[in-house]
KEKE-3310 file (N, C-alpha, C; in steps of 0.2 Angstrom, whole numbers, plus 5000, padded with zeros to 4 digits):
npx = (5104:5110:5119:5130:5146:5152:5159:5158:5144:5141:5147:5139:5127:5130:5133:5121:5113:5119:5116:5102:5101:5107:5098:5087:5091:5094:5081:5078:5086:5100:5116:5123:5133:5141:5147:5153:5159:5174:5183:5194:5210:5215:5204:5192:5183:5188:5192:5202:5196:5187:5193:5189:5175:5170:5169:5158:5147:5135:5130:5118:5104:5108:5122:5125:5119:5127:5139:5137:5133:5144:5152:5146:5146:5160:5167:5162:5168:5182:5183:5180:5192:5202:5198:5189:5195:5207:5202:5193:5203:5210:5200:5197:5209:5212:5202:5205:5218:5213:5206:5217:5224:5215:5215:5228:5227:5218:5225:5235:5227:5223:5235:5237:5227:5231:5227:5224:5221:5212:5206:5193:5181:5172:5158:5146:5140:5140:5150:5162:5173:5190:5191:5178:5175:5184:5179:5169:5175:5172:5173:5164:5159:5161:5168:5182:5187:5180:5184:5197:5194:5189:5201:5208:5201:5203:5217:5218:5209:5213:5209:5195:5180:5168:5152:5148:5138:5137:5142:5140:5147:5158:5170:5187:5193:5205:5206:5195:5199:5210:5204:5195:5205:5211:5200:5197:5209:5210:5199:5202:5213:5207:5202:5193:5175:5165:5160:5164:5175:5188:5202:5202:5197:5207:5217:5213:5214:5228:5234:5229:5235:5249:5248:5244:5255:5265:5260:5261:5275:5278:5270:5268:5265:5253:5239:5240:5240:5251:5253:5245:5231:5218:5219:5224:5213:5203:5211:5213:5200:5197:5207:5203:5191:5195:5202:5191:5184:5192:5193:5180:5177:5186:5179:5167:5171:5176:5166:5153:5138:5132:5119:5115:5105:5104:5103:5090:5095:5103:5101:5113:5122:5117:5120:5134:5136:5131:5141:5152:5149:5149:5163:5168:5164:5172:5184:5183:5179:5184:5184:5177:5166:5156:5140:5132:5125:5131:5144:5141:5137:5148:5157:5150:5150:5164:5166:5161:5170)
npy = (4404:4399:4390:4397:4402:4411:4424:4427:4428:4439:4449:4449:4453:4466:4473:4473:4480:4492:4496:4497:4507:4518:4520:4524:4535:4544:4547:4556:4567:4565:4561:4547:4541:4552:4555:4543:4537:4534:4547:4556:4559:4572:4580:4590:4583:4572:4558:4548:4537:4533:4524:4512:4512:4514:4502:4496:4502:4503:4506:4503:4491:4480:4481:4478:4466:4457:4458:4453:4440:4434:4435:4427:4415:4412:4417:4409:4397:4400:4405:4394:4387:4395:4400:4411:4423:4426:4426:4438:4447:4447:4450:4464:4470:4468:4476:4489:4490:4490:4502:4511:4508:4513:4527:4530:4529:4539:4550:4549:4552:4565:4572:4571:4579:4591:4601:4616:4623:4633:4632:4630:4618:4610:4601:4591:4602:4611:4623:4621:4623:4617:4611:4607:4599:4588:4583:4575:4563:4549:4533:4518:4502:4484:4478:4477:4470:4458:4453:4450:4439:4430:4428:4421:4410:4404:4402:4393:4382:4378:4370:4367:4366:4377:4383:4396:4409:4417:4405:4388:4378:4370:4380:4380:4386:4393:4398:4406:4416:4421:4426:4436:4445:4449:4455:4466:4473:4477:4485:4495:4501:4506:4517:4530:4531:4522:4522:4512:4506:4499:4499:4498:4485:4477:4481:4476:4462:4462:4465:4454:4444:4446:4445:4431:4425:4428:4422:4409:4407:4410:4402:4402:4414:4418:4412:4398:4394:4390:4377:4371:4369:4368:4357:4348:4346:4339:4328:4323:4319:4309:4300:4296:4290:4279:4272:4268:4261:4250:4244:4241:4231:4221:4217:4213:4202:4193:4192:4193:4184:4174:4177:4189:4200:4217:4228:4241:4257:4270:4288:4294:4285:4283:4296:4296:4286:4292:4302:4294:4289:4300:4303:4291:4294:4305:4298:4290:4298:4311:4327:4337:4331:4331:4336:4352:4351:4339:4344:4354:4346:4339:4349:4354:4342:4342:4353:4347:4338)
npz = (5184:5196:5192:5187:5189:5203:5202:5189:5188:5197:5190:5178:5184:5190:5178:5171:5180:5180:5167:5168:5177:5170:5160:5168:5176:5165:5161:5171:5169:5171:5166:5165:5158:5154:5166:5171:5160:5151:5148:5136:5141:5141:5142:5150:5158:5162:5173:5185:5190:5180:5172:5177:5179:5167:5160:5164:5159:5145:5128:5123:5121:5112:5112:5126:5127:5118:5124:5137:5134:5128:5139:5149:5142:5139:5150:5161:5160:5160:5173:5181:5178:5182:5195:5206:5211:5203:5191:5191:5194:5182:5172:5176:5175:5162:5157:5161:5154:5141:5141:5143:5131:5122:5125:5122:5108:5105:5109:5099:5088:5091:5091:5077:5072:5075:5084:5095:5111:5110:5097:5085:5082:5069:5072:5065:5059:5069:5078:5090:5104:5106:5119:5123:5112:5114:5126:5120:5117:5122:5130:5132:5139:5141:5132:5129:5140:5139:5126:5130:5138:5129:5122:5132:5133:5120:5121:5132:5128:5114:5104:5105:5098:5091:5088:5078:5073:5057:5052:5046:5051:5064:5072:5077:5093:5093:5080:5079:5088:5081:5070:5075:5080:5068:5061:5070:5070:5056:5056:5065:5059:5048:5051:5062:5064:5064:5077:5086:5098:5092:5095:5108:5110:5104:5113:5125:5123:5120:5133:5140:5134:5137:5151:5153:5147:5156:5168:5163:5163:5176:5186:5200:5204:5198:5190:5189:5176:5169:5173:5165:5168:5162:5153:5161:5170:5162:5159:5172:5175:5166:5169:5182:5178:5170:5180:5189:5180:5177:5189:5191:5181:5186:5198:5193:5186:5195:5206:5201:5198:5184:5180:5187:5195:5195:5209:5213:5207:5216:5218:5219:5214:5202:5196:5196:5187:5176:5174:5172:5160:5152:5153:5147:5134:5131:5131:5120:5110:5111:5119:5112:5107:5116:5122:5125:5137:5143:5145:5154:5165:5168:5172:5184:5192:5194:5203:5214:5218)
capx = (5109:5113:5125:5135:5151:5151:5161:5154:5137:5141:5149:5133:5122:5132:5133:5114:5110:5122:5112:5096:5102:5109:5092:5082:5093:5093:5074:5078:5091:5107:5119:5128:5139:5146:5150:5157:5162:5181:5185:5201:5214:5216:5197:5190:5178:5192:5194:5205:5192:5184:5196:5186:5168:5168:5168:5151:5142:5134:5127:5111:5103:5112:5129:5126:5117:5132:5145:5136:5132:5151:5155:5143:5148:5167:5169:5160:5173:5188:5183:5181:5198:5207:5196:5186:5200:5212:5197:5191:5209:5212:5195:5197:5216:5212:5198:5209:5222:5209:5205:5223:5226:5211:5218:5234:5225:5215:5231:5238:5222:5223:5241:5236:5223:5235:5222:5226:5216:5207:5203:5186:5180:5165:5155:5139:5138:5141:5157:5164:5180:5193:5190:5172:5176:5188:5174:5165:5178:5170:5173:5160:5158:5165:5171:5189:5188:5177:5189:5202:5191:5189:5208:5210:5198:5207:5224:5217:5206:5213:5206:5188:5176:5163:5147:5147:5133:5133:5145:5136:5151:5161:5177:5192:5193:5211:5205:5191:5202:5214:5199:5193:5210:5212:5194:5198:5215:5208:5194:5206:5218:5203:5201:5187:5170:5159:5158:5167:5182:5192:5208:5201:5196:5214:5221:5211:5217:5235:5235:5227:5240:5255:5247:5244:5262:5268:5258:5264:5282:5278:5264:5267:5263:5247:5233:5242:5239:5257:5252:5240:5225:5213:5220:5224:5206:5200:5215:5212:5193:5198:5211:5199:5186:5199:5203:5185:5182:5196:5191:5173:5178:5189:5174:5162:5174:5177:5161:5146:5136:5131:5113:5114:5100:5106:5098:5088:5100:5102:5102:5120:5126:5115:5123:5141:5136:5131:5148:5156:5147:5152:5170:5169:5163:5178:5190:5182:5178:5187:5180:5173:5160:5151:5135:5132:5122:5136:5150:5139:5136:5155:5160:5146:5153:5171:5165:5159:5176)
capy = (4408:4396:4386:4401:4404:4417:4430:4429:4430:4445:4454:4450:4457:4473:4476:4474:4485:4499:4498:4500:4514:4523:4522:4527:4542:4548:4550:4561:4572:4563:4557:4543:4540:4558:4555:4537:4535:4535:4553:4557:4561:4579:4583:4593:4579:4565:4557:4542:4531:4531:4518:4506:4513:4514:4495:4493:4505:4501:4511:4501:4484:4476:4482:4474:4459:4453:4458:4449:4433:4432:4434:4421:4409:4410:4418:4404:4392:4402:4406:4387:4384:4399:4402:4418:4429:4427:4428:4445:4451:4447:4454:4471:4472:4469:4481:4495:4490:4492:4509:4514:4508:4518:4533:4531:4529:4545:4555:4550:4556:4572:4575:4571:4584:4598:4606:4619:4624:4638:4631:4628:4612:4609:4594:4591:4609:4615:4625:4621:4624:4610:4608:4604:4593:4582:4579:4570:4557:4545:4526:4514:4495:4479:4474:4476:4464:4452:4451:4447:4433:4426:4426:4416:4403:4402:4399:4387:4377:4380:4365:4367:4368:4382:4385:4404:4412:4413:4399:4382:4372:4372:4383:4379:4392:4397:4401:4411:4422:4425:4430:4442:4450:4452:4460:4472:4476:4480:4490:4500:4504:4509:4524:4530:4533:4518:4522:4506:4507:4493:4499:4495:4478:4475:4482:4471:4456:4462:4465:4448:4439:4446:4442:4424:4423:4429:4417:4403:4407:4411:4400:4403:4421:4419:4408:4391:4393:4387:4370:4369:4367:4366:4351:4343:4345:4334:4322:4320:4316:4303:4295:4293:4285:4273:4268:4265:4256:4244:4241:4238:4225:4216:4215:4209:4195:4189:4192:4194:4178:4174:4180:4193:4206:4223:4232:4248:4262:4276:4294:4296:4280:4285:4302:4294:4282:4297:4305:4289:4288:4306:4302:4286:4297:4309:4294:4287:4303:4317:4332:4341:4327:4332:4341:4357:4348:4335:4348:4357:4341:4337:4355:4354:4337:4344:4357:4344:4333)
capz = (5187:5201:5190:5184:5194:5207:5200:5182:5189:5199:5184:5174:5188:5190:5171:5169:5185:5178:5161:5170:5181:5165:5157:5173:5177:5159:5161:5176:5167:5174:5161:5169:5153:5155:5173:5173:5154:5150:5144:5134:5147:5141:5142:5157:5162:5163:5180:5185:5192:5174:5169:5180:5179:5160:5157:5167:5155:5138:5124:5120:5122:5108:5115:5132:5126:5115:5128:5142:5131:5128:5146:5151:5138:5140:5157:5166:5159:5163:5180:5184:5178:5186:5201:5205:5212:5197:5185:5192:5193:5174:5169:5178:5173:5155:5155:5162:5149:5135:5141:5142:5124:5118:5127:5118:5101:5105:5109:5092:5084:5094:5088:5070:5070:5076:5088:5100:5116:5108:5091:5085:5078:5066:5073:5063:5058:5075:5080:5097:5106:5107:5125:5122:5107:5118:5130:5117:5116:5128:5129:5137:5137:5143:5126:5130:5145:5136:5121:5134:5141:5123:5121:5137:5131:5115:5123:5136:5124:5107:5099:5106:5092:5093:5082:5078:5068:5053:5049:5047:5053:5070:5071:5083:5097:5091:5074:5081:5091:5076:5066:5078:5080:5061:5060:5074:5067:5050:5057:5068:5054:5043:5054:5066:5060:5065:5084:5089:5100:5090:5098:5115:5110:5103:5119:5130:5121:5121:5140:5142:5131:5141:5157:5152:5146:5162:5172:5161:5165:5184:5189:5207:5205:5194:5190:5188:5169:5167:5174:5160:5172:5158:5150:5167:5172:5158:5160:5178:5175:5162:5173:5187:5175:5168:5186:5191:5175:5178:5196:5191:5177:5190:5202:5189:5184:5201:5210:5198:5195:5177:5179:5192:5195:5198:5213:5210:5207:5220:5215:5219:5210:5195:5194:5195:5181:5170:5174:5169:5153:5149:5153:5142:5128:5130:5130:5114:5104:5113:5123:5107:5105:5121:5121:5130:5144:5146:5147:5161:5171:5170:5176:5190:5196:5196:5208:5220:5220)
cpx = (5113:5119:5131:5140:5150:5153:5158:5147:5136:5143:5143:5128:5124:5131:5125:5111:5113:5118:5106:5096:5104:5102:5087:5084:5093:5086:5074:5083:5098:5110:5125:5134:5144:5150:5155:5160:5169:5182:5192:5204:5215:5210:5196:5187:5182:5193:5197:5201:5188:5187:5193:5178:5166:5166:5161:5145:5141:5129:5120:5110:5107:5119:5130:5124:5123:5138:5143:5135:5139:5154:5152:5145:5155:5169:5168:5166:5180:5188:5183:5188:5203:5205:5193:5190:5204:5208:5195:5197:5211:5206:5196:5204:5215:5207:5201:5214:5219:5208:5211:5225:5221:5213:5224:5232:5222:5220:5234:5234:5222:5229:5240:5232:5226:5231:5226:5220:5210:5204:5196:5185:5173:5163:5148:5136:5138:5148:5157:5171:5183:5192:5183:5171:5179:5183:5169:5168:5178:5170:5169:5160:5163:5169:5178:5191:5185:5181:5195:5200:5191:5196:5210:5207:5201:5214:5223:5214:5207:5210:5198:5184:5169:5158:5146:5143:5137:5136:5141:5141:5155:5168:5181:5193:5199:5210:5200:5194:5207:5210:5197:5199:5211:5206:5195:5204:5214:5204:5198:5210:5214:5201:5194:5181:5164:5157:5160:5174:5186:5199:5208:5201:5203:5218:5220:5214:5225:5237:5234:5233:5247:5254:5247:5251:5266:5266:5260:5271:5283:5272:5263:5265:5256:5242:5234:5241:5245:5257:5247:5234:5219:5213:5221:5217:5203:5204:5214:5205:5194:5202:5207:5193:5189:5200:5197:5183:5186:5194:5184:5173:5181:5183:5169:5165:5175:5170:5154:5144:5133:5124:5111:5109:5103:5101:5096:5094:5098:5103:5109:5124:5124:5119:5131:5141:5135:5138:5153:5155:5150:5160:5172:5169:5169:5184:5189:5182:5181:5182:5175:5167:5155:5146:5135:5130:5128:5142:5148:5139:5143:5158:5156:5149:5160:5171:5164:5165:5181)
cpy = (4404:4392:4390:4403:4410:4424:4432:4431:4437:4451:4455:4454:4465:4477:4478:4480:4492:4501:4500:4507:4519:4525:4526:4534:4546:4551:4556:4567:4571:4559:4553:4541:4546:4558:4549:4534:4537:4541:4553:4561:4569:4583:4585:4588:4572:4565:4550:4536:4529:4525:4511:4506:4512:4507:4492:4497:4503:4506:4509:4493:4479:4475:4477:4467:4454:4452:4453:4441:4430:4430:4428:4414:4407:4411:4413:4399:4394:4403:4399:4385:4388:4401:4409:4424:4431:4429:4435:4449:4452:4451:4462:4474:4473:4475:4488:4495:4492:4499:4513:4514:4513:4525:4535:4532:4536:4551:4555:4553:4563:4575:4576:4577:4591:4603:4609:4621:4628:4638:4629:4623:4611:4602:4594:4597:4613:4617:4624:4621:4617:4607:4604:4598:4587:4579:4574:4563:4553:4538:4523:4507:4491:4475:4472:4470:4458:4449:4447:4440:4428:4424:4421:4410:4400:4399:4393:4381:4378:4376:4364:4370:4372:4383:4393:4406:4417:4407:4392:4376:4375:4375:4382:4386:4396:4401:4407:4417:4425:4429:4436:4447:4453:4457:4466:4476:4480:4486:4496:4504:4508:4516:4524:4532:4528:4518:4517:4507:4500:4493:4496:4488:4475:4475:4477:4464:4456:4462:4458:4443:4440:4444:4435:4421:4423:4424:4410:4402:4407:4409:4401:4410:4423:4414:4400:4389:4389:4380:4367:4366:4365:4359:4346:4341:4339:4327:4318:4316:4309:4298:4292:4288:4279:4268:4264:4260:4249:4240:4238:4232:4220:4213:4211:4202:4190:4187:4191:4187:4179:4178:4184:4198:4212:4226:4239:4253:4268:4282:4295:4291:4282:4291:4300:4290:4287:4301:4300:4288:4294:4305:4297:4289:4301:4304:4291:4292:4310:4322:4336:4337:4328:4337:4346:4355:4344:4339:4352:4352:4339:4343:4355:4348:4339:4348:4354:4339:4337)
cpz = (5193:5199:5187:5190:5197:5204:5193:5183:5192:5194:5180:5178:5188:5183:5170:5174:5183:5172:5163:5173:5176:5162:5162:5174:5171:5159:5166:5175:5169:5169:5164:5164:5153:5161:5174:5166:5154:5145:5142:5140:5147:5141:5149:5161:5164:5171:5180:5186:5185:5171:5172:5178:5172:5157:5160:5163:5148:5135:5122:5122:5118:5111:5121:5131:5124:5120:5134:5140:5131:5135:5149:5148:5139:5147:5162:5166:5162:5170:5184:5183:5182:5193:5201:5206:5206:5191:5185:5191:5185:5171:5170:5175:5165:5152:5156:5156:5142:5135:5140:5134:5120:5119:5123:5110:5100:5105:5102:5087:5085:5090:5080:5068:5071:5080:5093:5105:5114:5101:5091:5080:5075:5067:5071:5062:5063:5077:5087:5098:5107:5113:5126:5118:5110:5123:5127:5116:5122:5126:5134:5134:5140:5138:5127:5135:5142:5130:5124:5136:5135:5121:5125:5135:5125:5116:5128:5132:5117:5102:5100:5101:5094:5087:5083:5072:5064:5050:5051:5050:5059:5068:5078:5086:5095:5085:5075:5083:5086:5071:5069:5079:5073:5059:5064:5072:5061:5051:5061:5063:5048:5045:5058:5061:5062:5072:5088:5091:5098:5093:5105:5115:5109:5110:5125:5129:5122:5128:5142:5140:5135:5148:5158:5151:5152:5167:5170:5163:5173:5187:5196:5209:5201:5195:5190:5181:5167:5168:5169:5163:5167:5155:5156:5170:5169:5159:5166:5178:5171:5166:5178:5184:5173:5174:5189:5186:5176:5184:5195:5187:5181:5195:5199:5187:5189:5205:5207:5195:5188:5176:5185:5191:5198:5203:5210:5212:5212:5216:5214:5214:5203:5192:5193:5188:5175:5169:5170:5162:5149:5148:5148:5135:5126:5128:5123:5108:5105:5116:5118:5106:5110:5119:5126:5137:5147:5149:5154:5166:5173:5174:5183:5195:5198:5202:5215:5223:5224)
residu = (MET:ASN:ASN:ILE:PRO:THR:MET:THR:LYS:ASN:LEU:LEU:ILE:VAL:ASN:PHE:LEU:ALA:PHE:VAL:ALA:THR:TRP:VAL:LEU:GLU:LEU:ARG:GLY:ILE:ASP:LEU:THR:SER:LEU:LEU:GLY:LEU:HIS:PHE:PHE:MET:ALA:GLN:ASP:PHE:ARG:VAL:TYR:GLN:PHE:ILE:THR:TYR:MET:PHE:LEU:HIS:GLY:GLY:PHE:THR:HIS:ILE:PHE:PHE:ASN:MET:PHE:ALA:LEU:TRP:MET:PHE:GLY:ALA:VAL:ILE:GLU:ARG:VAL:TRP:GLY:PRO:LYS:LYS:PHE:LEU:PHE:TYR:TYR:ILE:SER:CYS:GLY:ILE:GLY:ALA:GLY:MET:THR:GLN:GLU:LEU:ALA:GLN:TYR:VAL:ASN:TYR:LEU:SER:LEU:GLY:LEU:SER:GLU:PHE:ASP:GLN:VAL:ASN:VAL:GLY:GLY:THR:LEU:MET:LEU:THR:SER:ASP:TYR:LEU:ASN:LEU:TRP:THR:THR:ILE:GLY:ALA:SER:GLY:ALA:VAL:TYR:ALA:ILE:LEU:LEU:ALA:PHE:GLY:MET:ILE:PHE:PRO:ASN:GLU:ARG:LEU:PHE:ILE:ILE:PRO:PHE:PRO:PHE:PRO:ILE:LYS:ALA:LYS:TRP:LEU:VAL:VAL:GLY:TYR:ILE:ALA:ILE:GLU:LEU:PHE:SER:ALA:LEU:SER:GLY:PRO:GLY:ASP:GLY:VAL:ALA:HIS:THR:ALA:HIS:LEU:GLY:GLY:MET:LEU:PHE:GLY:PHE:PHE:MET:ILE:ARG:TYR:TRP:LYS:LYS:HIS:PRO:GLU:ASN:GLY:SER:GLY:PHE:GLY:ARG:ASN:ARG:GLY:LYS:GLU:PHE:PHE:ASP:ASP:MET:LYS:ARG:ARG:PHE:ASP:GLU:ARG:GLN:ARG:SER:SER:ASN:ARG:ARG:ARG:TRP:VAL:ASP:GLU:PRO:GLU:GLU:SER:GLN:GLU:PRO:PRO:LYS:LYS:PRO:LYS:ARG:GLN:ASN:GLN:GLU:GLU:ILE:ASP:ALA:ILE:LEU:ASP:LYS:ILE:ARG:LYS:SER:GLY:TYR:ASP:SER:LEU:THR:LYS:GLU:GLU:LYS:LYS:LYS:LEU:PHE:ASP:GLN:SER:GLN:GLN:ASN)
# end
């Protein structure tokens, strides 16, 4: 956990604490989902603060595991590129945007049903008033914000190759994003029934897309994305490596005797040589050729420079 950026780590902790609290309080008869989940805005249980609280609740271990795994995998990279404040702003804003999109989709569904306040609805063989039925339209989960993080990764590192189960071959990040959009769009148009808020996923990505486009045109008001910081990060590391390499070659040519014996390496020098080797690998084979450990070491070194 020490190597995870601050904001990503805090989000992971808060989500897991909320998950444990939901389970513990449920044993004591307190339904946290009913209190903090995002209800349909026409329902009696709707509260404005639910636009924020809903994204920290999850419906089961599988739900929270995959959301937090994606947040750790992609969020750590995005936070290192944007910084903690802009990363958190993006995450929360896209989560709110996802909730607003889901509310709009539910309103369209409500209009299509043609319900009035005193109608009765048959839910699983039980008749209930419209007001009680609408209270069941509750959304929880960080998926909308996480999908927005995935979109950001695909836009900053479009050609980064990722291994995704069950595919036995690497997929470029940009095609992974396109694939997720297509799946979510198809699922949303197929109609409700699977219990997944596909519209919220699309909404989070849509808000993220417009936010990144705005930052690209106005980098002074946003994250600096318009300066292509992701590409500059690696270009700058390669440039520094090339300069050190040329300087080192000149010193060896002038000063180094034919059969010189190198002194024992100090830890700091050894660490620098490892970074140089990684940068040399980028220069020869590209960033995609690095292992996960090499990428982590490169990011850790960048935080110290």
